[in-house]
C-alpha positions, 0 to 999 in steps of 0.5 A: 182662083189664083191672081197672078205676079201684078194682077189685082192684089198680086205683087209685081213680078222680080225685074230679074228674069222673064213674066213666065219664070216669075209667074211658074215660080209664084204658083208654087209659092203656092202651093208650098204656102197652101200645103198640097202635096198634089193639085190639079191645075186649070189656066184658063187662056193666056193662063193656059200657057204659064200653066202648061209651064208650071206643070212643065218644071213641077210635074211631080207635083201635078195630078190633072191639068186643064185648059180652058179656051187655050192658047194655041195661035196661028202666025200670023198673030204671033207676027202680028204681035211681032209687029205692034212691040216693034211699033211700041219701041219709036212710039210708045203710047199706042199700046196704052191707048189701046189698052183703055176707053173705048179701044179697049172694049171694041178688043174685048167685043172682038176677041173675047165675045166673037162680036157678040154684045154682052153686058159682061163687056164693062168688067172685064174691060175694068178689069183689066184697066186696073191691069199695069200695063207692062203686065199685058205687054210681057203677058203678050211678048210672052205668047210670042215664042210659044204661041203656035206650039200645041199643049203638052204636059207630062200628066193626063189633062184635058182642052176645051174650045168654045166653038165661037172661040176666034181666039186659037186654033181650034182643032179641026177633028176633036182628039181625045183631049178635046171638049167643046161648048158651045159659047166664045173665049169668055167662056167662065162667064157665059158657060161655066154650069158645062166647063164644069160638067167637063172637069168635074167628069175629067177630075171625079174618078179619082176625086176620092183620092185627090180631093184637093184644090182645082186651081184656075189661073188667069 
């Protein structure tokens, strides 16, 4: 499991370029450091878009890709993000306030757990609270130009959706890439066993040839 630039124990990204570029290059640096010639990549939530950008940039090193709770959202959510950043220009204290204490707990309850109370909310809150606000803002800003686009990469891929997840737009009619699990946006913490079954099935046919690594981007 990789922590992206500025998250957890990873160093802050370079001030040059945008966050998406920094994250993509950091992931490629991990691949080179680990000595993998080819690997499978799994991207979760906002990490699904970073994983997509990485796969498009370095497709020759990717065998298969899984997007978990993939971040494809409605236009009005992008407009809401734009509005938040517009307000941030004049009242920069608002976003830090939203990302701490009770406001953050409510946002996690709403978007992460679809208003279903869970003891894991505190763990989410603790982890997000320790992340630099600037990184959270850069991650959200990254979604604006790409968040409404459908996922497309030049390698075999699958999309795993939570049927109670209110964050992304779920397909009305599942396509050949789509899998559904009965959960919300907190899928990796709530139904890891079911998700694992889907992923292993997706990768199993080729695991004897490519037993390398499955990378979780978050």
